[in-house]
DSSP file (Angstrom, degrees, kcal/mol; ACC not computed):
  #  RESIDUE AA STRUCTURE BP1 BP2  ACC     N-H-->O    O-->H-N    N-H-->O    O-->H-N    TCO  KAPPA ALPHA  PHI   PSI    X-CA   Y-CA   Z-CA
    1    1 A X              0   0    0      0, 0.0     5,-0.1     0, 0.0     0, 0.0   0.000 360.0 360.0 360.0 128.8   72.7  114.7  302.4
    2    2 A X    >>  -     0   0    0      1,-0.1     4,-1.6     3,-0.0     3,-0.7  -0.254 360.0-119.6 -61.0 149.3   69.6  116.5  301.1
    3    3 A X  H 3> S+     0   0    0      1,-0.2     4,-2.4     2,-0.2     5,-0.2   0.864 111.7  61.4 -59.2 -37.2   66.9  114.2  299.5
    4    4 A X  H 3> S+     0   0    0      1,-0.2     4,-0.9     2,-0.2    -1,-0.2   0.857 104.9  47.8 -61.3 -33.9   67.3  116.0  296.2
    5    5 A X  H <> S+     0   0    0     -3,-0.7     4,-1.1     2,-0.2    -1,-0.2   0.875 109.6  53.0 -73.0 -36.2   71.0  115.0  296.0
    6    6 A X  H  < S+     0   0    0     -4,-1.6     3,-0.4     1,-0.2    -2,-0.2   0.916 112.1  44.6 -63.8 -42.0   70.1  111.4  296.8
    7    7 A X  H  < S+     0   0    0     -4,-2.4    -1,-0.2     1,-0.2    -2,-0.2   0.663 116.6  45.2 -80.0 -14.4   67.5  111.2  294.1
    8    8 A X  H  < S+     0   0    0     -4,-0.9     2,-0.3    -3,-0.2    -1,-0.2   0.491  99.1  79.7-107.8  -2.8   69.7  112.8  291.4
    9    9 A X     <  +     0   0    0     -4,-1.1     2,-0.3    -3,-0.4     5,-0.1  -0.760  48.7 163.9-105.2 153.5   73.0  111.0  292.0
   10   10 A X    >   -     0   0    0     -2,-0.3     3,-3.0     5,-0.1     4,-0.2  -0.884  54.1 -45.3-150.1 176.1   74.0  107.6  290.8
   11   11 A X  G >  S+     0   0    0      1,-0.3     3,-0.7    -2,-0.3    -1,-0.0  -0.242 132.1  18.3 -50.7 130.8   77.2  105.7  290.4
   12   12 A X  G 3  S-     0   0    0      1,-0.2    -1,-0.3    -3,-0.0     3,-0.1   0.422 124.2 -86.0  83.9  -2.1   79.7  108.0  288.8
   13   13 A X  G <  S+     0   0    0     -3,-3.0     2,-0.4     1,-0.2    -1,-0.2   0.559  99.7 106.6  81.9   7.8   77.7  111.0  289.7
   14   14 A X    <   -     0   0    0     -3,-0.7    -1,-0.2    -4,-0.2     2,-0.2  -0.949  51.9-154.9-124.4 143.0   75.5  111.0  286.6
   15   15 A X    >   -     0   0    0     -2,-0.4     3,-2.2    -7,-0.1     4,-0.2  -0.610  39.9-100.5-101.6 168.6   71.8  110.0  286.2
   16   16 A X  G >  S+     0   0    0      1,-0.3     3,-2.3    -2,-0.2    76,-0.1   0.809 120.5  69.3 -59.8 -28.5   70.3  108.7  283.0
   17   17 A X  G 3  S+     0   0    0      1,-0.3     3,-0.4     3,-0.1    -1,-0.3   0.615  85.6  68.8 -69.5  -7.4   68.9  112.3  282.5
   18   18 A X  G <  S+     0   0    0     -3,-2.2     2,-0.3     1,-0.3    -1,-0.3   0.626 103.2  47.1 -76.1 -13.4   72.5  113.3  281.9
   19   19 A X  S <  S-     0   0    0     -3,-2.3    73,-0.4    -4,-0.2    -1,-0.3  -0.673  84.4-171.0-125.7  73.9   72.2  111.2  278.7
   20   20 A X        -     0   0    0     -3,-0.4     2,-0.3    -2,-0.3     9,-0.1  -0.294  29.2-107.2 -68.0 152.8   68.9  112.3  277.1
   21   21 A X        -     0   0    0      7,-0.2     7,-2.0    70,-0.1     2,-0.4  -0.619  39.3-163.9 -76.4 135.3   67.5  110.4  274.1
   22   22 A X  E     -AB  27  90A   0     68,-1.9    68,-2.2    -2,-0.3     2,-0.4  -0.934  14.4-163.5-122.4 148.0   67.9  112.3  270.8
   23   23 A X  E >  S-AB  26  89A   0      3,-2.3     3,-2.4    -2,-0.4    66,-0.2  -0.987  82.6 -18.5-128.6 121.3   66.3  111.8  267.4
   24   24 A X  T 3  S-     0   0    0     64,-3.1    65,-0.1    -2,-0.4     3,-0.1   0.839 129.6 -52.6  50.5  37.5   67.9  113.6  264.5
   25   25 A X  T 3  S+     0   0    0     63,-0.5     2,-0.4     1,-0.3    -1,-0.3   0.281 112.0 121.4  86.4 -10.7   69.6  115.9  267.0
   26   26 A X  E <   -A   23   0A   0     -3,-2.4    -3,-2.3     1,-0.0     2,-0.7  -0.730  64.2-130.6 -86.8 130.3   66.4  116.9  268.8
   27   27 A X  E     -A   22   0A   0     -2,-0.4    -5,-0.2    -5,-0.2     2,-0.1  -0.725  31.5-152.0 -77.4 118.0   66.3  116.1  272.6
   28   28 A X        -     0   0    0     -7,-2.0    -7,-0.2    -2,-0.7     3,-0.1  -0.470  25.2 -83.5 -90.9 162.7   63.0  114.4  273.0
   29   29 A X        -     0   0    0     -2,-0.1     2,-0.2     1,-0.1    -1,-0.2  -0.245  57.4 -90.2 -60.1 153.1   60.8  114.3  276.1
   30   30 A X        -     0   0    0      1,-0.1    39,-0.4    -3,-0.1    -1,-0.1  -0.459  48.6-118.3 -64.8 133.2   61.8  111.7  278.7
   31   31 A X        -     0   0    0     -2,-0.2    37,-0.3     1,-0.1     3,-0.1  -0.377   2.6-139.4 -72.3 151.1   59.8  108.5  278.0
   32   32 A X  S    S+     0   0    0     35,-2.4     2,-0.3     1,-0.3    36,-0.2   0.888  94.4   9.0 -71.1 -41.6   57.4  107.1  280.5
   33   33 A X  E     -C   67   0A   0     34,-1.4    34,-1.8     2,-0.0     2,-0.3  -0.989  65.0-178.2-137.4 149.0   58.8  103.7  279.7
   34   34 A X  E     +C   66   0A   0     -2,-0.3     2,-0.5    32,-0.2    32,-0.2  -0.899   5.9 177.8-148.1 113.6   61.7  102.6  277.6
   35   35 A X  E     -C   65   0A   0     30,-2.8    30,-2.7    -2,-0.3     2,-0.4  -0.972  12.1-157.8-124.5 120.6   62.5   98.9  277.0
   36   36 A X  E     -C   64   0A   0     -2,-0.5     2,-0.4    28,-0.2    28,-0.2  -0.825   8.8-176.6 -99.7 134.1   65.4   97.8  274.8
   37   37 A X        -     0   0    0     26,-3.7    26,-0.3    -2,-0.4     2,-0.2  -0.856  14.6-151.3-129.9  95.0   65.3   94.3  273.3
   38   38 A X        -     0   0    0     -2,-0.4     2,-0.3    24,-0.2    24,-0.2  -0.476  17.8-155.1 -66.6 135.0   68.4   93.4  271.3
   39   39 A X  E     -H   61   0B   0     22,-3.2    22,-2.4    -2,-0.2     2,-0.4  -0.823   8.3-136.2-111.9 150.9   67.6   90.9  268.6
   40   40 A X  E     -     0   0B   0     -2,-0.3     2,-0.6    20,-0.2    19,-0.2  -0.886  10.3-146.3-102.5 135.9   69.8   88.4  266.8
   41   41 A X  E     +H   58   0B   0     17,-2.9    16,-2.7    -2,-0.4    17,-1.4  -0.909  32.6 172.1 -98.7 119.0   69.5   88.0  263.1
   42   42 A X  E     -H   56   0B   0     -2,-0.6     2,-0.4    14,-0.2    14,-0.2  -0.894  31.6-146.5-129.7 156.2   70.1   84.3  262.2
   43   43 A X  E     -H   55   0B   0     12,-2.4    12,-3.0    -2,-0.3     2,-0.4  -0.990  18.3-165.7-116.1 130.0   69.9   81.9  259.3
   44   44 A X  E     +H   54   0B   0     -2,-0.4     2,-0.3    10,-0.2    10,-0.2  -0.962  17.2 158.4-117.4 133.6   68.9   78.4  260.1
   45   45 A X  E     -H   53   0B   0      8,-2.4     8,-3.3    -2,-0.4     2,-0.5  -0.968  37.3-116.1-148.9 162.9   69.4   75.6  257.6
   46   46 A X  E     -H   52   0B   0     -2,-0.3     6,-0.2     6,-0.2     2,-0.0  -0.887  28.3-138.3-105.6 131.8   69.7   71.8  257.4
   47   47 A X    >   -     0   0    0      4,-3.2     3,-1.7    -2,-0.5    -1,-0.0  -0.275  31.1 -99.9 -79.6 170.7   73.0   70.2  256.3
   48   48 A X  T 3  S+     0   0    0      1,-0.3    -1,-0.1     2,-0.1    -2,-0.0   0.819 124.1  56.8 -60.0 -31.5   73.2   67.2  253.9
   49   49 A X  T 3  S-     0   0    0      2,-0.1    -1,-0.3     1,-0.0    -3,-0.0   0.473 122.7-105.4 -81.9  -0.5   73.8   65.0  256.9
   50   50 A X  S <  S+     0   0    0     -3,-1.7     2,-0.2     1,-0.3    -2,-0.1   0.449  75.0 136.0  94.8   0.2   70.5   66.1  258.5
   51   51 A X        -     0   0    0     -5,-0.0    -4,-3.2     1,-0.0     2,-0.5  -0.560  52.5-128.3 -81.3 146.3   72.0   68.4  261.2
   52   52 A X  E     -H   46   0B   0     -6,-0.2     2,-0.4    -2,-0.2    -6,-0.2  -0.839  26.1-167.2 -96.7 129.2   70.4   71.8  261.8
   53   53 A X  E     -H   45   0B   0     -8,-3.3    -8,-2.4    -2,-0.5     2,-0.4  -0.892   7.8-159.8-116.5 144.9   72.9   74.7  261.7
   54   54 A X  E     -H   44   0B   0     -2,-0.4     2,-0.5   -10,-0.2   -10,-0.2  -0.992   2.9-165.3-126.1 127.7   72.3   78.2  262.9
   55   55 A X  E     -H   43   0B   0    -12,-3.0   -12,-2.4    -2,-0.4     2,-0.7  -0.958  13.6-144.3-113.4 123.6   74.5   81.1  261.7
   56   56 A X  E     +H   42   0B   0     -2,-0.5   -14,-0.2   -14,-0.2     3,-0.2  -0.784  19.2 178.4 -87.4 114.0   74.2   84.4  263.6
   57   57 A X  E    S+     0   0B   0    -16,-2.7     2,-0.3    -2,-0.7    -1,-0.2   0.831  74.1   6.3 -83.9 -34.9   74.6   87.2  261.1
   58   58 A X  E     -H   41   0B   0    -17,-1.4   -17,-2.9     1,-0.1    -1,-0.3  -0.961  60.5-169.1-151.4 129.6   74.2   90.1  263.6
   59   59 A X  E    S+     0   0B   0     -2,-0.3    -1,-0.1   -19,-0.2   -17,-0.0   0.541  76.7  42.8-104.1  -5.9   74.0   89.7  267.3
   60   60 A X  E     +     0   0B   0    -22,-0.1     2,-0.6     2,-0.1    -1,-0.2  -0.252  58.1 158.9-139.4  53.2   72.9   93.1  268.6
   61   61 A X  E     -H   39   0B   0    -22,-2.4   -22,-3.2    -3,-0.3     2,-0.3  -0.683  41.1-130.2 -76.8 118.1   70.2   94.7  266.5
   62   62 A X        +     0   0    0     -2,-0.6    75,-2.6   -24,-0.2     2,-0.4  -0.525  30.4 175.7 -78.6 130.8   68.6   97.2  268.8
   63   63 A X  E     - D   0 136A   0     -2,-0.3   -26,-3.7   -26,-0.3     2,-0.4  -0.998   8.2-169.1-128.7 135.0   64.8   97.3  269.2
   64   64 A X  E     -CD  36 135A   0     71,-2.7    71,-3.0    -2,-0.4     2,-0.5  -0.990  11.9-162.1-130.8 133.1   63.1   99.7  271.6
   65   65 A X  E     +CD  35 134A   0    -30,-2.7   -30,-2.8    -2,-0.4     2,-0.3  -0.949  26.7 169.9-107.9 130.8   59.5   99.8  272.8
   66   66 A X  E     -CD  34 133A   0     67,-2.5    67,-2.1    -2,-0.5     2,-0.3  -0.975  25.5-158.2-144.5 155.5   58.6  103.1  274.4
   67   67 A X  E     -CD  33 132A   0    -34,-1.8   -35,-2.4    -2,-0.3   -34,-1.4  -0.975  15.2-175.7-130.3 147.6   55.7  105.2  275.7
   68   68 A X  E     - D   0 131A   0     63,-2.7    63,-2.8    -2,-0.3     2,-0.5  -0.948  25.8-140.4-136.8 155.2   55.5  108.9  276.2
   69   69 A X  E     + D   0 130A   0    -39,-0.4     2,-0.3    -2,-0.3    61,-0.2  -0.986  45.1 164.4-113.1 115.4   53.1  111.5  277.6
   70   70 A X  E     - D   0 129A   0     59,-2.6    59,-3.1    -2,-0.5     2,-0.1  -0.850  38.3-111.0-134.4 162.3   53.4  114.5  275.2
   71   71 A X  E  >  - D   0 128A   0     -2,-0.3     4,-2.2    57,-0.2    57,-0.2  -0.341  45.3 -98.9 -80.6 171.7   51.7  117.7  274.1
   72   72 A X  H  > S+     0   0    0     55,-0.7     4,-2.2     1,-0.2     5,-0.2   0.835 124.2  58.0 -63.6 -31.6   50.0  118.0  270.7
   73   73 A X  H  > S+     0   0    0      1,-0.2     4,-1.7     2,-0.2    -1,-0.2   0.930 109.6  42.8 -63.9 -44.9   53.2  119.8  269.4
   74   74 A X  H  > S+     0   0    0      2,-0.2     4,-2.7     1,-0.2    -2,-0.2   0.842 109.6  58.2 -70.9 -32.5   55.4  116.8  270.3
   75   75 A X  H  X S+     0   0    0     -4,-2.2     4,-2.0     2,-0.2    -2,-0.2   0.936 107.1  47.8 -60.7 -45.0   52.8  114.4  268.9
   76   76 A X  H  X S+     0   0    0     -4,-2.2     4,-1.8     2,-0.2    -1,-0.2   0.897 111.1  51.6 -60.8 -40.1   53.1  116.1  265.5
   77   77 A X  H  X S+     0   0    0     -4,-1.7     4,-2.1     1,-0.2    -2,-0.2   0.916 109.3  49.1 -64.3 -43.3   56.9  115.9  265.8
   78   78 A X  H  X S+     0   0    0     -4,-2.7     4,-2.4     1,-0.2    -1,-0.2   0.843 107.5  55.7 -65.2 -32.3   56.8  112.2  266.5
   79   79 A X  H  X S+     0   0    0     -4,-2.0     4,-1.8     2,-0.2    -1,-0.2   0.880 106.6  50.6 -65.3 -36.8   54.4  111.7  263.5
   80   80 A X  H  X S+     0   0    0     -4,-1.8     4,-0.9     2,-0.2    -2,-0.2   0.917 109.9  49.9 -64.2 -42.7   57.1  113.4  261.4
   81   81 A X  H >< S+     0   0    0     -4,-2.1     3,-0.7     1,-0.2    25,-0.4   0.907 108.8  53.1 -60.6 -41.2   59.7  111.0  262.8
   82   82 A X  H 3< S+     0   0    0     -4,-2.4    -1,-0.2     1,-0.2    -2,-0.2   0.879 108.8  49.2 -61.5 -38.1   57.4  108.1  262.0
   83   83 A X  H 3< S+     0   0    0     -4,-1.8    -1,-0.2    -5,-0.1    -2,-0.2   0.630  91.0 100.5 -79.3 -13.4   57.0  109.2  258.4
   84   84 A X  S << S-     0   0    0     -4,-0.9    22,-0.3    -3,-0.7     3,-0.1  -0.414  75.3-132.0 -72.8 148.7   60.8  109.6  257.9
   85   85 A X  S    S+     0   0    0      1,-0.2     2,-0.3    -2,-0.1    -1,-0.1   0.877  86.5   0.5 -67.6 -38.3   62.7  106.8  256.1
   86   86 A X        -     0   0    0     19,-0.1     2,-0.3     2,-0.0    -1,-0.2  -0.989  64.1-152.5-150.7 156.1   65.4  106.7  258.8
   87   87 A X  E     - E   0 104A   0     17,-2.8    17,-2.6    -2,-0.3     2,-0.7  -0.956  16.7-134.4-129.4 145.8   66.3  108.4  262.0
   88   88 A X  E     - E   0 103A   0     -2,-0.3   -64,-3.1    15,-0.2   -63,-0.5  -0.910  32.6-169.2 -99.3 112.5   69.6  109.1  263.8
   89   89 A X  E     -BE  23 102A   0     13,-3.2    13,-2.6    -2,-0.7     2,-0.6  -0.897  13.9-155.4-112.3 126.8   68.9  108.1  267.4
   90   90 A X  E     +BE  22 101A   0    -68,-2.2   -68,-1.9    -2,-0.5     2,-0.3  -0.899  24.0 168.0-100.9 120.4   71.3  108.9  270.3
   91   91 A X  E     - E   0 100A   0      9,-2.5     9,-3.9    -2,-0.6     2,-0.2  -0.972  41.7-101.7-133.7 144.2   70.9  106.5  273.2
   92   92 A X  E     - E   0  99A   0    -73,-0.4     2,-0.7    -2,-0.3     7,-0.3  -0.485  31.9-147.9 -64.7 129.7   73.0  105.8  276.3
   93   93 A X  E  >> - E   0  98A   0      5,-3.6     4,-1.9    -2,-0.2     5,-1.2  -0.882   8.2-165.4-103.4 104.4   75.0  102.7  275.8
   94   94 A X  T  45S+     0   0    0     -2,-0.7    -1,-0.1     1,-0.2     5,-0.0   0.818  83.8  57.4 -65.2 -31.0   75.4  101.0  279.2
   95   95 A X  T  45S+     0   0    0      1,-0.2    -1,-0.2     3,-0.1    -2,-0.0   0.918 121.1  27.4 -64.9 -41.4   78.2   98.6  278.2
   96   96 A X  T  45S-     0   0    0     -3,-0.3    -2,-0.2     2,-0.2    -1,-0.2   0.579 100.6-133.3 -94.6 -12.2   80.5  101.5  277.0
   97   97 A X  T  <5S+     0   0    0     -4,-1.9     2,-0.3     1,-0.3    -3,-0.2   0.858  73.2  95.0  58.2  39.3   79.0  104.1  279.4
   98   98 A X  E   <S-E   93   0A   0     -5,-1.2    -5,-3.6    -7,-0.1     2,-0.4  -0.885  87.3 -78.9-142.4 173.0   78.7  106.6  276.6
   99   99 A X  E     -E   92   0A   0     -2,-0.3     2,-0.3    -7,-0.3    -7,-0.3  -0.642  45.1-156.4 -76.7 132.7   76.1  107.8  274.1
  100  100 A X  E     -E   91   0A   0     -9,-3.9    -9,-2.5    -2,-0.4     2,-0.5  -0.812   5.1-141.0-107.0 152.8   75.6  105.5  271.2
  101  101 A X  E     +E   90   0A   0     -2,-0.3     2,-0.3   -11,-0.2   -11,-0.2  -0.960  21.8 178.9-117.5 130.6   74.3  106.5  267.8
  102  102 A X  E     -E   89   0A   0    -13,-2.6   -13,-3.2    -2,-0.5     2,-0.7  -0.954  29.5-132.0-129.6 146.4   71.9  104.2  265.8
  103  103 A X  E     +E   88   0A   0     -2,-0.3    35,-2.4   -15,-0.2     2,-0.2  -0.905  48.6 158.2 -95.6 118.0   70.2  104.5  262.5
  104  104 A X  E     -EF  87 137A   0    -17,-2.6   -17,-2.8    -2,-0.7     2,-0.3  -0.741  32.2-145.5-134.0 174.6   66.6  103.4  263.2
  105  105 A X  E     - F   0 136A   0     31,-2.0    31,-2.4    -2,-0.2     2,-0.5  -0.975  23.9-116.1-141.3 156.6   63.0  103.6  262.0
  106  106 A X  E     - F   0 135A   0    -25,-0.4     2,-0.5    -2,-0.3    29,-0.2  -0.835  32.7-121.1 -94.2 127.3   59.6  103.8  263.8
  107  107 A X    >>  -     0   0    0     27,-2.6     3,-0.8    -2,-0.5     4,-0.7  -0.554  16.8-151.7 -69.8 116.4   57.4  100.8  263.1
  108  108 A X  G >4 S+     0   0    0     -2,-0.5     3,-0.9     1,-0.2    -1,-0.2   0.873  92.2  55.2 -57.1 -41.1   54.2  102.2  261.5
  109  109 A X  G 34 S+     0   0    0      1,-0.2    -1,-0.2    -3,-0.0    -2,-0.1   0.754 108.1  47.9 -69.4 -23.6   52.0   99.3  262.8
  110  110 A X  G <4 S+     0   0    0     -3,-0.8     2,-0.7    24,-0.2    -1,-0.2   0.561  82.6 110.7 -92.5  -8.0   53.1   99.9  266.4
  111  111 A X    <<  +     0   0    0     -3,-0.9     2,-0.3    -4,-0.7    22,-0.2  -0.562  42.4 156.0 -75.5 110.6   52.5  103.7  266.4
  112  112 A X  E     +G  132   0A   0     20,-2.9    20,-3.0    -2,-0.7     2,-0.3  -0.981  14.8 174.9-135.8 146.3   49.5  104.4  268.6
  113  113 A X  E     -G  131   0A   0     -2,-0.3     2,-0.3    18,-0.2    18,-0.2  -0.992   6.5-173.4-147.8 155.9   48.3  107.4  270.6
  114  114 A X  E     -G  130   0A   0     16,-1.7    16,-2.9    -2,-0.3     2,-0.3  -0.994  30.1-111.5-146.6 147.0   45.3  108.5  272.6
  115  115 A X  E     -G  129   0A   0     -2,-0.3     2,-0.7    14,-0.2    14,-0.2  -0.596  29.1-125.9 -77.6 137.7   44.2  111.7  274.2
  116  116 A X    >   -     0   0    0     12,-2.8     3,-2.0    -2,-0.3    12,-0.5  -0.769  18.5-146.6 -83.7 114.4   44.3  111.8  278.0
  117  117 A X  G >  S+     0   0    0     -2,-0.7     3,-1.3     1,-0.3    -1,-0.2   0.846  93.9  53.3 -55.2 -40.7   40.7  112.9  278.9
  118  118 A X  G >  S+     0   0    0      1,-0.3     3,-1.0     2,-0.1    -1,-0.3   0.633  93.1  76.6 -69.6 -11.8   41.7  114.8  282.0
  119  119 A X  G X   +     0   0    0     -3,-2.0     3,-2.2     1,-0.2    -1,-0.3   0.517  62.9  92.7 -81.2  -3.3   44.2  116.8  280.1
  120  120 A X  G <  S+     0   0    0     -3,-1.3    -1,-0.2     1,-0.3    -2,-0.1   0.733  86.7  53.0 -63.1 -17.8   41.7  119.1  278.4
  121  121 A X  G <  S+     0   0    0     -3,-1.0    -1,-0.3     2,-0.1     2,-0.3   0.432  78.9 120.7 -94.6   0.0   42.3  121.5  281.3
  122  122 A X    X   -     0   0    0     -3,-2.2     3,-0.9     1,-0.1     5,-0.3  -0.479  66.7-121.4 -67.0 127.2   46.1  121.6  280.9
  123  123 A X  T 3  S+     0   0    0     -2,-0.3     3,-0.1     1,-0.2    -1,-0.1  -0.373  85.2  11.8 -73.7 148.7   47.1  125.1  280.2
  124  124 A X  T 3  S+     0   0    0      1,-0.2     2,-0.3    -2,-0.1    -1,-0.2   0.727 111.2  89.4  60.6  26.7   49.0  126.2  277.0
  125  125 A X  S <  S-     0   0    0     -3,-0.9    -1,-0.2    -5,-0.1     3,-0.1  -0.915  78.8-127.8-138.3 167.7   48.3  122.8  275.3
  126  126 A X  S    S-     0   0    0      1,-0.6     2,-0.1    -2,-0.3    -6,-0.1  -0.184  82.3 -69.9-101.6  36.3   45.7  121.2  273.1
  127  127 A X        -     0   0    0     -5,-0.3   -55,-0.7    -8,-0.2    -1,-0.6  -0.212  58.1 -84.2  97.8 167.3   45.6  118.4  275.6
  128  128 A X  E     -D   71   0A   0    -12,-0.5   -12,-2.8   -57,-0.2     2,-0.4  -0.834  37.3-154.0-110.8 151.4   48.1  115.7  276.4
  129  129 A X  E     -DG  70 115A   0    -59,-3.1   -59,-2.6    -2,-0.3     2,-0.7  -0.954  14.5-136.7-128.5 142.9   48.5  112.4  274.6
  130  130 A X  E     -DG  69 114A   0    -16,-2.9   -16,-1.7    -2,-0.4     2,-0.4  -0.902  31.7-169.2 -96.9 118.9   49.8  109.0  275.6
  131  131 A X  E     -DG  68 113A   0    -63,-2.8   -63,-2.7    -2,-0.7     2,-0.4  -0.893  10.3-179.9-116.4 137.6   52.0  107.8  272.7
  132  132 A X  E     +DG  67 112A   0    -20,-3.0   -20,-2.9    -2,-0.4     2,-0.3  -1.000  13.8 142.8-138.8 136.2   53.4  104.3  272.2
  133  133 A X  E     -D   66   0A   0    -67,-2.1   -67,-2.5    -2,-0.4     2,-0.4  -0.984  37.5-122.0-161.9 166.7   55.6  102.9  269.4
  134  134 A X  E     -D   65   0A   0    -27,-0.4   -27,-2.6    -2,-0.3     2,-0.4  -0.909  20.0-160.6-113.7 143.7   58.5  100.5  268.6
  135  135 A X  E     -DF  64 106A   0    -71,-3.0   -71,-2.7    -2,-0.4     2,-0.4  -0.953   5.9-167.1-121.7 145.1   61.7  101.5  267.0
  136  136 A X  E     -DF  63 105A   0    -31,-2.4   -31,-2.0    -2,-0.4   -73,-0.2  -0.985  19.0-124.9-132.4 143.8   64.1   99.2  265.3
  137  137 A X  E       F   0 104A   0    -75,-2.6   -33,-0.3    -2,-0.4   -76,-0.0  -0.548 360.0 360.0 -80.0 150.0   67.7   99.6  264.1
  138  138 A X              0   0    0    -35,-2.4   -34,-0.1    -2,-0.2    -1,-0.1   0.463 360.0 360.0 -74.0 360.0   68.5   98.9  260.4
């Protein structure tokens, strides 16, 4: 089997690149890192008898931390996404093995970018940027 087939096949014959991440219908560049952290929304209170109770209101609120290496054009596009009130994000859902759709926002405080110094020689770009941010579902 050729090496290219080994590196592009996975269980079921599909790789993660068969399920690209989308934001508002745009297929975004593949992230350098993508870490999903589902959060639980809970209420904790003390009963009259002194016992502490915890109620889980929502058990799978999606939060994702990601980094990208992008051109200045994509950096501007991600800045537009950051400024939007909400985003429709399509992400591969491993439990269901299909694409899931989430309404999310980009956390302003986590949005950071820096120019990669060696990229000034990259042709047809205004340099490359390392971009990092967190997204959270509503």
